[in-house]
C-alpha positions in Angstrom: -6.4 -5.9 -17.5 -9.2 -4.7 -19.7 -12.9 -5.3 -19.1 -15.5 -5.0 -22.0 -18.8 -4.0 -20.8 -21.9 -3.5 -22.9 -24.2 -0.5 -22.2 -27.7 -1.0 -23.3 -31.4 -1.1 -22.7 -32.7 -4.7 -22.3 -36.2 -6.0 -22.0 -36.4 -9.2 -20.1 -39.5 -11.4 -19.6 -40.3 -13.7 -16.7 -39.0 -17.2 -16.9 -38.7 -20.3 -14.7 -35.6 -22.7 -14.3 -35.0 -25.7 -12.2 -31.6 -26.2 -10.7 -30.0 -29.2 -9.0 -27.3 -29.5 -6.3 -24.5 -31.9 -6.8 -22.1 -31.4 -3.9 -21.5 -29.7 -0.7 -20.9 -26.0 -1.2 -19.1 -24.5 1.8 -20.3 -21.1 2.8 -18.0 -18.3 3.8 -19.8 -15.5 5.7 -17.5 -12.6 6.4 -17.5 -9.2 8.0 -16.0 -6.3 6.0 -16.2 -2.6 5.7 -15.3 0.1 3.3 -13.7 2.0 6.2 -11.5 -1.0 7.2 -7.9 -0.7 6.1 -7.4 -4.4 6.2 -10.6 -5.6 4.5 -9.2 -5.1 1.0 -7.0 -8.1 1.7 -9.9 -10.2 2.4 -11.5 -9.3 -1.0 -8.2 -10.1 -2.7 -8.0 -13.5 -0.9 -11.5 -14.4 -2.1 -11.0 -13.3 -5.6 -7.4 -14.5 -6.2 -7.2 -17.7 -4.0 -10.4 -19.1 -2.5 -12.7 -19.0 -5.5 -10.1 -20.1 -8.1 -9.0 -23.0 -5.8 -12.5 -23.9 -4.6 -15.0 -22.4 -7.0 -18.0 -24.0 -5.4 -17.5 -21.9 -2.3 -20.5 -19.6 -1.7 -19.4 -16.2 -0.3 -21.6 -13.7 1.4 -20.1 -10.4 2.7 -21.9 -8.6 5.5 -20.7 -4.9 5.4 -20.9 -3.1 8.6 -21.3 -2.3 11.3 -25.0 -1.3 10.9 -25.4 2.4 11.3 -21.8 3.1 10.6 -20.2 4.9 7.6 -20.2 2.0 5.2 -22.7 2.7 2.4 -23.7 -1.0 2.3 -23.9 -1.5 6.1 -27.6 -1.0 6.5 -29.7 -3.7 4.9 -32.9 -5.7 5.9 -31.7 -8.3 8.4 -28.4 -6.4 9.3 -28.7 -7.7 12.9 -27.1 -10.8 11.5 -23.7 -9.3 12.2 -24.3 -9.3 15.9 -26.1 -12.6 15.9 -23.0 -14.2 14.4 -20.7 -12.2 16.9 -18.8 -10.3 14.2 -16.8 -8.0 16.4 -13.6 -7.6 14.3 -13.0 -6.8 10.8 -12.2 -8.6 8.5 -13.2 -12.0 10.0 -15.2 -14.9 8.7 -17.2 -18.0 9.6 -17.2 -21.2 7.5 -20.4 -23.1 7.4 -21.3 -21.8 10.8 -19.0 -24.2 12.6 -17.0 -21.7 14.8 -16.7 -18.2 16.1 -15.3 -15.7 13.6 -11.7 -16.3 12.6 -9.1 -14.1 10.9 -8.6 -14.5 7.1 -5.5 -16.7 7.4 -7.7 -19.5 8.7 -10.3 -19.4 5.9 -8.7 -21.6 3.2 -8.0 -24.6 5.5 -11.5 -24.4 7.0 -13.2 -24.4 3.7 -11.1 -27.3 2.3 -12.0 -29.3 5.4 -15.7 -28.7 5.0 -15.6 -29.7 1.3 -14.8 -33.3 2.4 -17.9 -33.6 4.6 -21.0 -34.9 2.7 -24.0 -32.5 2.7 -26.8 -33.8 4.8 -29.5 -32.3 2.4 -29.9 -31.6 -1.2 -31.4 -28.3 -2.3 -33.3 -27.7 -5.5 -35.5 -24.8 -6.6 -38.0 -23.5 -9.0 -38.0 -19.7 -9.4 -39.7 -17.1 -11.4 -38.6 -13.5 -11.5 -40.6 -10.9 -13.2 -38.3 -8.0 -14.3 -41.3 -5.7 -14.7 -42.8 -6.1 -11.3 -39.5 -7.2 -9.7 -41.4 -10.0 -7.9 -39.5 -13.2 -7.2 -41.6 -16.4 -6.7 -39.4 -19.2 -5.2 -40.2 -22.8 -4.4 -37.4 -24.7 -2.5 -37.2 -28.4 -2.4 -34.9 -29.8 0.5 -34.3 -33.5 0.4 -32.8 -35.2 3.5 -29.7 -37.2 2.6 -29.8 -38.9 6.1 -32.2 -39.2 9.0 -32.4 -35.7 10.5 -33.7 -35.3 14.1 -32.8 -31.6 14.9 -34.9 -28.6 14.0 -33.6 -27.0 10.8 -34.0 -23.4 9.4 -33.8 -22.0 5.9 -32.2 -18.6 4.9 -32.5 -16.8 1.7 -30.1 -14.0 0.9 -29.8 -11.5 -1.9 -26.3 -10.5 -2.7 -25.0 -8.1 -5.4 -21.7 -7.9 -7.4 -19.9 -4.9 -9.0 -20.9 -2.2 -6.5 -18.5 0.7 -6.7 -17.4 2.6 -3.6 -14.2 3.7 -2.1 -12.3 1.2 0.0 -9.8 2.1 2.7 -6.5 0.4 2.5 -2.8 0.5 3.3 0.6 -0.5 1.7 -0.3 -4.2 2.2 -4.0 -4.1 1.4 -4.5 -1.8 -1.5 -7.8 0.0 -1.5 -9.0 2.6 -4.0 -11.6 5.3 -4.7 -13.5 3.1 -7.2 -13.2 -0.3 -5.7 -15.4 -3.1 -7.0 -17.3 -4.8 -4.1 -18.6 -8.3 -4.8 -20.8 -10.8 -2.8 -22.4 -7.8 -0.9 -25.4 -8.8 1.2 -28.2 -6.5 0.2 -31.0 -8.2 2.0 -31.8 -11.1 4.2 -34.9 -11.8 2.2 -36.6 -13.9 4.9 -35.0 -12.3 8.0 -31.7 -12.6 9.7 -32.5 -16.0 11.2 -34.6 -17.3 8.3 -37.7 -19.5 8.6 -38.2 -22.9 10.2 -37.8 -25.6 7.5 -38.9 -28.5 9.7 -39.2 -29.1 13.5 -40.0 -32.8 13.5 -37.7 -35.6 12.5 -37.2 -36.1 8.8 -36.3 -39.4 7.2 -33.6 -40.0 4.6 -35.1 -39.3 1.1 -38.0 -37.2 2.4 -38.5 -33.8 0.7 -39.7 -30.7 2.4 -41.1 -27.9 0.2 -41.2 -24.2 1.1 -42.7 -21.4 -1.1 -41.8 -17.8 -0.9 -42.7 -14.5 -2.6 -40.4 -11.5 -2.4 -40.4 -8.0 -3.8 -36.9 -7.0 -4.9 -36.0 -3.4 -4.2 -35.3 -1.0 -7.1 -32.1 -0.2 -5.2 -30.6 -3.4 -6.5 -29.3 -4.1 -10.0 -31.1 -7.4 -10.7 -28.7 -8.4 -13.4 -25.8 -8.4 -11.0 -27.7 -10.0 -8.1 -27.8 -13.6 -6.9 -30.0 -15.6 -4.5 -28.2 -17.6 -1.9 -30.3 -20.4 -0.2 -28.9 -22.4 2.7 -30.2 -24.7 5.4 -28.8 -24.8 9.0 -29.4 -26.6 12.3 -30.9 -25.0 15.3 -28.3 -24.1 17.9 -28.3 -21.5 20.8 -25.1 -20.1 19.4 -25.9 -19.2 15.8 -22.3 -19.2 14.5 -22.1 -22.9 15.6 -25.3 -24.0 14.1 -23.7 -25.9 11.2 -24.9 -25.2 7.6 -26.2 -28.4 6.0 -25.9 -27.3 2.5 -26.1 -24.2 0.4 -26.8 -23.1 -3.2 -26.7 -19.9 -5.2 -28.6 -18.9 -8.3 -28.6 -15.7 -10.5 -31.7 -13.6 -9.8 -32.2 -13.2 -13.6 -30.7 -15.0 -16.6 -27.7 -13.6 -18.3 -29.3 -11.4 -20.9 -27.0 -9.7 -23.4 -28.3 -7.3 -26.1 -25.6 -8.5 -28.6 -24.7 -11.9 -30.0 -20.9 -11.8 -29.6 -19.1 -14.1 -32.1 -15.5 -13.2 -31.3 -13.4 -11.2 -28.9 -9.5 -11.0 -29.1 -6.8 -8.9 -27.4 -3.3 -8.2 -28.7 -0.4 -6.2 -27.5 1.3 -4.0 -30.1 4.0 -1.5 -29.3 2.9 -1.6 -25.6 -0.7 -0.9 -26.7 -3.6 -3.3 -26.2 -5.7 -3.7 -29.2 -9.2 -5.2 -28.8 -11.2 -6.6 -31.7 -14.6 -8.1 -31.5 -17.5 -8.9 -33.8 -21.3 -9.3 -33.3 -23.8 -11.3 -35.3 -26.8 -9.2 -34.1 -27.5 -6.3 -31.8 -30.7 -5.1 -30.1 -31.1 -1.5 -28.9 -27.3 -1.5 -28.3 -26.1 2.0 -27.4 -22.5 0.9 -27.4 -19.5 -0.7 -25.6 -17.7 1.0 -22.7 -14.1 0.0 -22.3 -12.6 0.0 -18.8 -9.1 -0.7 -17.6 -7.7 -2.0 -14.3 -4.2 -2.6 -12.9 -5.4 -4.8 -10.0 -8.6 -6.4 -11.1 -10.6 -4.4 -8.5 -10.4 -0.7 -9.3 -11.6 0.1 -12.9 -11.7 3.4 -14.8 -13.2 4.2 -18.1 -10.7 4.5 -21.0 -12.9 4.5 -24.0 -16.3 4.1 -25.7 -17.3 2.5 -29.1 -20.8 3.2 -30.4 -22.9 0.2 -31.1 -25.1 -0.5 -34.2 -28.4 0.1 -32.4 -30.5 -2.8 -33.7 -28.9 -4.9 -36.4 -29.0 -8.5 -37.7 -25.9 -8.0 -39.9 -22.3 -9.0 -38.8 -20.5 -6.0 -37.2 -16.7 -5.7 -36.6 -15.3 -3.4 -33.9 -11.8 -2.2 -33.0 -10.4 -0.3 -30.0 
């Protein structure tokens, strides 16, 4: 498997987009660790089975335990691992409907939750300034039925494509340059979130909450997403039942090239890549990486870009 990645300098300006929820999106919260020899299997299950089968599943991975050896285990709100009672790795909770369960129970639980209507709709307006790294977020939660219990709202920052070693074994293959996705980097409004409403809410009523967050320079904004979910009050957090969840890119997909074609062919056991661009802006070039398993990538080549150009350019590797 080959992955084409553009290496460049991009200037992005603040923008605002409105999104709309259309169906229940089950949430898989799971405990993982780079030190855990069985955790690579959970990553493979998510990438190869859960997301292809149920692409609206929202996945958040809590690395830990906090203060351990995992490079992603310490983050604002990392007490969430103990609040959810994650005591074995890997394990997961689907929509906060049970105690943590092993990975062999994840798919059935997610499928079951998909058939239960969401009790709220979630919509947002967001503005992210890439210069100041300030996120302004307005969340609109509309009740789909009469709701009497107290509800909370959680906002989480997750990041994809983080490279670090992953312990493994003959069954769960790790690697020295493992690609970690859905990594929780910050519980932006705390491990327990904020109160959304404490008094009964009638069907059709909309509750509005506004937030402003400063996003750390430690996170790659272009590979980060915002997860927003609403859950009921319960003395046991892992049984509090998530009402609905949505996820959104922190920034838009900004590419410094206008790609018009990309093809791959096999000739004499060699993979030939051809691609063309209609325009390029400050494009340093294209880094080519290869992977045998879809998780561990290594650089195998680099093709210089055209810098800034408005003419058609053809490339071959």
